[in-house]
C-alpha positions as CSV (number, residue, x, y, z in Angstrom):
1,M,0.0,0.0,0.0
2,K,2.8,2.4,0.9
3,D,4.5,1.7,-2.5
4,L,1.2,2.6,-4.2
5,W,0.6,5.9,-2.4
6,K,4.2,7.1,-2.4
7,P,4.5,7.9,-6.2
8,L,1.0,9.4,-6.1
9,L,2.0,11.7,-3.2
10,N,5.2,12.7,-4.9
11,T,3.4,13.5,-8.1
12,A,0.8,15.6,-6.3
13,L,3.5,17.4,-4.4
14,A,5.5,18.1,-7.5
15,A,2.4,19.4,-9.3
16,A,1.6,21.7,-6.3
17,L,5.1,23.1,-6.2
18,K,5.1,23.7,-9.9
19,G,1.8,25.5,-9.6
20,L,3.0,27.7,-6.8
21,N,6.2,28.4,-8.8
22,D,4.2,29.5,-11.8
23,I,2.3,32.1,-9.7
24,T,3.9,35.5,-10.4
25,P,4.6,38.1,-7.7
26,S,1.8,40.3,-9.0
27,Q,-0.6,37.4,-8.7
28,W,0.5,36.8,-5.1
29,C,-0.2,40.5,-4.4
30,Q,-3.6,40.3,-6.0
31,A,-4.4,37.1,-4.1
32,Y,-3.4,38.8,-0.8
33,Y,-5.5,41.8,-1.4
34,L,-8.6,39.9,-2.4
35,F,-8.3,37.3,0.3
36,T,-7.9,39.9,3.1
37,A,-10.8,42.0,1.6
38,G,-12.9,38.9,1.7
39,A,-12.0,38.2,5.3
40,V,-12.9,41.7,6.3
41,V,-16.3,41.4,4.5
42,A,-16.9,38.0,6.3
43,V,-16.2,39.5,9.7
44,A,-18.3,42.6,9.0
45,A,-21.2,40.3,7.9
46,M,-21.2,38.6,11.3
47,P,-23.8,39.6,14.0
48,N,-23.1,43.1,15.2
49,E,-22.1,42.0,18.7
50,V,-19.4,39.7,17.2
51,S,-18.2,42.0,14.4
52,R,-17.8,45.0,16.7
53,R,-15.5,43.0,19.0
54,L,-13.3,41.9,16.0
55,V,-13.4,45.1,13.9
56,D,-13.5,48.2,16.2
57,Y,-10.3,49.6,17.7
58,G,-9.0,52.8,19.2
59,A,-11.7,55.1,20.7
60,R,-14.5,53.1,19.1
61,K,-13.2,49.8,20.6
62,F,-16.1,47.7,21.9
63,Q,-16.2,47.6,25.7
64,S,-17.0,44.1,26.9
65,G,-20.2,43.7,28.9
66,V,-19.6,40.1,29.8
67,S,-19.4,39.6,33.6
68,R,-17.4,36.9,35.4
69,S,-20.4,34.7,35.4
70,G,-20.6,34.9,31.6
71,S,-23.8,36.9,31.5
72,E,-24.1,39.7,28.9
73,S,-25.1,43.2,30.1
74,E,-26.4,44.1,26.7
75,G,-30.0,43.5,25.6
76,K,-32.9,42.4,27.6
77,G,-32.7,41.0,31.1
78,E,-33.3,37.5,32.0
79,H,-36.8,38.3,33.2
80,D,-37.8,40.4,30.2
81,T,-39.7,37.8,28.2
82,G,-41.8,40.2,26.1
83,R,-45.5,39.8,25.6
84,G,-47.2,36.6,26.7
85,T,-48.5,35.1,29.9
86,G,-48.5,31.8,31.7
87,S,-46.9,28.8,30.0
88,E,-46.3,30.8,26.8
89,A,-44.2,33.3,28.6
90,E,-42.3,30.6,30.4
91,V,-41.5,28.9,27.1
92,K,-40.3,32.2,25.6
93,A,-38.2,32.9,28.7
94,K,-36.5,29.5,28.5
95,A,-35.8,29.9,24.8
96,N,-34.3,33.4,25.4
97,R,-32.1,32.0,28.2
98,V,-30.9,29.2,26.0
99,E,-30.2,31.6,23.1
100,R,-28.4,34.1,25.3
101,G,-26.4,31.3,26.9
102,G,-25.1,30.2,23.5
103,K,-24.4,33.7,22.4
104,N,-22.7,34.6,25.6
105,W,-20.4,31.6,25.3
106,L,-19.3,32.8,21.9
107,L,-18.9,36.4,23.0
108,S,-16.9,35.4,26.0
109,L,-14.6,33.4,23.8
110,I,-14.1,36.4,21.4
111,N,-13.5,38.7,24.4
112,T,-10.8,36.4,25.7
113,L,-9.1,36.1,22.3
114,T,-9.1,39.8,21.6
115,S,-7.9,40.6,25.1
116,Y,-4.5,39.0,24.2
117,G,-2.1,40.9,22.0
118,Q,-3.5,44.4,22.5
119,V,-0.9,46.9,21.2
120,P,-0.9,50.7,21.4
121,H,-2.9,52.5,18.7
122,S,0.2,54.6,18.3
123,W,1.8,51.6,16.5
124,F,0.1,52.9,13.4
125,I,3.3,54.8,12.8
126,T,5.0,51.6,12.0
127,F,2.9,51.3,8.9
128,Y,4.3,54.5,7.5
129,V,7.9,53.7,8.6
130,A,7.6,50.4,6.8
131,S,6.1,52.0,3.7
132,T,8.8,54.7,3.5
133,A,11.6,52.3,4.3
134,C,10.4,49.8,1.6
135,S,10.2,52.5,-1.0
136,L,13.8,53.4,-0.3
137,L,14.8,49.8,-0.2
138,W,13.4,49.1,-3.7
139,F,15.0,52.3,-5.1
140,W,18.3,51.2,-3.7
141,Q,17.9,47.8,-5.2
142,F,17.1,49.3,-8.6
143,A,20.1,51.7,-8.3
144,V,22.6,48.9,-7.5
145,D,20.9,46.2,-9.6
146,G,20.3,44.3,-6.3
147,R,19.6,40.6,-6.1
148,M,16.2,41.0,-4.3
149,L,14.7,43.2,-7.0
150,R,16.1,41.0,-9.8
151,V,14.7,37.8,-8.3
152,V,11.2,39.4,-8.0
153,A,11.4,41.0,-11.5
154,C,12.6,37.8,-13.2
155,S,9.9,35.8,-11.5
156,Q,7.3,38.3,-12.8
157,A,8.7,38.5,-16.3
158,S,9.5,34.7,-16.6
159,P,8.4,32.7,-19.7
160,T,5.7,31.1,-17.5
161,A,4.0,34.5,-17.2
162,K,0.9,35.0,-19.4
163,G,1.2,37.2,-22.4
164,E,5.0,37.1,-22.7
165,D,6.8,38.0,-25.8
166,E,9.6,36.0,-27.4
167,R,12.1,37.2,-24.8
168,G,9.9,35.9,-22.0
169,V,9.1,39.4,-20.8
170,S,5.5,40.0,-19.9
171,A,3.7,41.9,-22.6
172,S,1.6,43.7,-20.0
173,S,4.7,45.3,-18.5
174,V,4.4,49.1,-17.8
175,T,7.2,51.5,-18.9
176,L,10.1,52.5,-16.7
177,G,8.8,56.0,-16.5
178,Q,5.5,54.7,-15.1
179,V,7.4,52.6,-12.6
180,G,9.3,55.7,-11.4
181,L,6.2,57.8,-11.2
182,A,4.2,55.2,-9.2
183,W,7.2,54.6,-6.9
184,T,7.6,58.4,-6.3
185,M,3.9,58.8,-5.5
186,M,4.0,55.9,-3.1
187,F,7.1,57.3,-1.4
188,L,5.4,60.7,-1.0
189,Q,2.3,59.1,0.4
190,G,4.2,57.1,3.0
191,S,6.6,59.9,4.0
192,R,3.7,62.4,4.3
193,R,1.7,60.0,6.5
194,L,4.8,59.5,8.6
195,Y,5.2,63.2,9.0
196,E,1.6,63.6,10.0
197,D,1.8,60.9,12.6
198,L,5.0,62.3,14.1
199,L,4.1,66.0,14.2
200,A,0.4,66.6,13.5
201,H,-1.4,63.9,15.5
202,G,-1.9,63.8,19.2
203,K,-0.8,60.9,21.3
204,S,-3.4,58.3,21.9
205,K,-3.6,55.9,24.8
206,S,-6.1,53.7,23.1
207,T,-5.2,50.2,21.8
208,M,-5.9,47.8,19.0
209,W,-5.8,44.0,18.5
210,I,-2.5,42.9,17.1
211,V,-4.3,41.2,14.2
212,H,-5.2,44.7,13.0
213,W,-1.6,45.8,13.2
214,V,-0.3,42.7,11.3
215,L,-2.9,43.2,8.6
216,G,-2.0,46.9,8.2
217,L,1.8,46.2,8.2
218,S,1.5,43.4,5.7
219,Y,-0.6,45.6,3.4
220,Y,2.2,48.2,3.1
221,L,4.8,45.5,2.6
222,F,2.9,44.0,-0.3
223,T,2.0,47.4,-1.8
224,S,5.7,48.4,-1.8
225,V,6.1,45.7,-4.4
226,A,2.8,46.1,-6.2
227,V,3.6,49.7,-7.3
228,W,6.4,48.5,-9.6
229,V,6.1,44.8,-10.1
230,E,4.1,45.0,-13.4
231,G,7.0,47.0,-14.8
232,S,9.4,44.2,-14.2
233,G,10.0,43.8,-18.0
234,A,11.1,47.4,-18.3
235,I,13.3,47.2,-15.2
236,L,15.1,44.2,-16.5
237,D,15.6,45.8,-20.0
238,Y,17.1,48.8,-18.3
239,Q,19.4,46.7,-16.1
240,S,20.6,44.7,-19.1
241,T,21.1,47.5,-21.6
242,G,21.0,50.7,-19.7
243,A,18.8,52.2,-22.4
244,T,15.4,53.6,-21.7
245,E,12.8,55.4,-23.8
246,Y,11.8,58.9,-22.6
247,T,8.3,60.0,-23.6
248,M,6.0,62.8,-22.6
249,P,3.6,61.8,-19.8
250,S,0.3,60.6,-21.2
251,F,-3.1,62.2,-20.6
252,K,-3.9,59.3,-18.3
253,A,-0.7,59.9,-16.3
254,L,-1.6,63.6,-15.9
255,V,-5.1,62.7,-14.7
256,G,-3.5,60.3,-12.1
257,I,-1.1,63.0,-10.9
258,L,-3.9,65.5,-10.5
259,V,-6.0,63.0,-8.6
260,F,-3.0,62.2,-6.3
261,L,-2.3,65.8,-5.6
262,Y,-5.9,66.6,-4.7
263,A,-6.2,63.5,-2.5
264,S,-2.9,64.2,-0.7
265,V,-3.7,67.9,0.0
266,S,-7.3,67.1,1.1
267,Q,-6.2,64.2,3.3
268,Y,-3.6,66.4,5.0
269,R,-6.2,69.0,5.7
270,C,-8.6,66.4,7.1
271,H,-5.9,65.0,9.4
272,R,-4.9,68.5,10.5
273,H,-8.5,69.2,11.4
274,L,-8.9,66.0,13.3
275,A,-5.6,66.6,15.2
276,G,-6.9,70.1,16.3
277,L,-10.2,68.9,17.7
278,K,-11.0,68.6,21.3
279,K,-11.1,64.9,22.4
280,Y,-14.1,63.0,21.1
281,S,-15.7,66.0,19.4
282,L,-17.5,66.0,16.0
283,P,-15.5,67.2,13.0
284,E,-17.4,69.6,10.8
285,L,-15.0,71.6,8.6
286,G,-14.3,71.1,4.9
287,L,-15.2,67.7,3.5
288,F,-16.4,66.6,7.0
289,R,-19.6,68.6,6.2
290,Y,-20.5,66.0,3.6
291,L,-18.7,62.8,4.7
292,I,-18.2,60.9,7.9
293,C,-14.7,59.9,7.0
294,P,-13.4,62.1,4.1
295,H,-9.8,61.2,4.9
296,Y,-10.7,57.6,4.0
297,F,-12.2,58.9,0.7
298,C,-8.9,60.6,0.0
299,E,-7.0,57.4,0.8
300,C,-9.1,55.6,-1.8
301,L,-8.3,58.3,-4.3
302,V,-4.6,57.9,-3.7
303,Y,-4.6,54.3,-4.6
304,L,-6.9,55.0,-7.6
305,S,-4.4,57.4,-8.8
306,L,-1.6,54.9,-8.5
307,A,-3.7,52.3,-10.4
308,I,-4.1,54.9,-13.2
309,V,-0.5,56.0,-13.6
310,A,0.8,52.4,-13.5
311,A,-1.7,51.0,-15.9
312,P,-0.1,49.0,-18.8
313,K,-0.6,50.3,-22.3
314,G,-4.1,49.7,-23.6
315,E,-5.5,49.2,-20.1
316,L,-7.4,51.7,-17.9
317,L,-6.0,50.5,-14.6
318,N,-3.2,48.5,-13.2
319,K,-4.8,45.2,-12.1
320,T,-2.6,44.6,-9.1
321,L,-3.1,48.1,-7.7
322,L,-6.8,47.8,-8.5
323,C,-6.9,44.9,-6.1
324,A,-5.1,47.0,-3.6
325,L,-7.8,49.7,-4.0
326,A,-10.5,47.0,-3.5
327,F,-9.0,46.1,-0.2
328,V,-8.7,49.8,0.9
329,V,-12.4,50.4,0.0
330,V,-13.6,47.4,1.8
331,N,-11.4,47.8,4.9
332,L,-12.0,51.6,5.3
333,G,-15.7,51.2,4.3
334,V,-16.2,48.9,7.3
335,T,-14.4,51.2,9.6
336,A,-16.3,54.2,8.3
337,A,-19.6,52.4,9.0
338,G,-18.4,51.8,12.5
339,T,-17.5,55.4,12.9
340,R,-21.0,56.5,11.8
341,K,-22.5,54.3,14.5
342,W,-20.1,55.7,17.1
343,Y,-20.8,59.3,16.1
344,A,-24.6,58.6,16.2
345,E,-24.3,57.1,19.7
346,K,-22.1,59.9,20.9
347,F,-23.7,63.0,19.3
348,G,-27.1,61.7,18.1
349,S,-28.3,60.4,14.8
350,K,-29.3,63.8,13.5
351,A,-25.6,64.9,13.5
352,V,-24.7,62.4,10.8
353,E,-28.0,61.6,9.0
354,T,-27.2,63.9,6.0
355,K,-23.6,62.6,5.5
356,W,-22.2,59.8,3.4
357,N,-19.9,57.4,5.2
358,M,-16.9,57.6,2.9
359,I,-17.6,57.9,-0.9
360,P,-20.1,60.6,-2.1
361,F,-23.3,59.2,-3.6
362,I,-22.0,55.6,-3.2
363,L,-21.1,54.6,0.3
């Protein structure tokens, strides 16, 4: 029996390894963005009491109402059975106790899990340190023809990649000028956010679950590659020959640059306004008159602009960065919805009823 299964296992393992080897770096990035976006959607779709414990962080972080005995302080009390009398009321009361018992067991488990690995909310700064450092790392790798960049670029532009030309270079590769422009924009975004976190934002004593931190950090690590990886063919051509073709920026690139500049300036103004507010007060200036989280809207515009400027010839958007944008919209959209609920609880529903969460006319 062992002799029968061993060759089958070896064949399956070899096929799996070959399949993994054929996946390009851009496809790994796309898979990461879509998987994490799907995970965020799945958590957000859970019952409110569960999703709030897993999603909310910082000032909005859910405060546990589970006592030592495991009873939940939220909702109706044990003796609140609703309408009904006699045996009917007793049956409903028993059903409610059973339902709450099962729910409280789950909520107690989630409270226990999320109580471990709480890190300071100020660790957000590590996202921007990582983003800026990775941008500089990949620039240095390009300047010295570093091994790290060459390994990634060769894997992306290998003959196994779809749409390659006779040299094995992916036909969807963007130009070297587009690579430089997208890299520059990502570096400016990371360094500006780092500056804002260092100088413009107040110090917060709130915390977040370490899972949120890992998710955010991994996003910036993947995105530091995503901004240039579809230009691997142009990078390898330059490293091999030293020649590059200089062309005037396209109309699409100019649109992307304008969107990026608008988003960057607007987001800076939003963050400066938030930093100047008294603790837990409602922001009302500028775009905050129309949106709950306009700084999130600006974040989406930043990644939309990157997807525009790094789009291969004949395509409207860069697919890898479009996947990154999808994750940003989902992740920040869920957070914006939570912010709306928190504002409504804190300042009343009328204070936010005329505002969109994040994207005008859409979300």
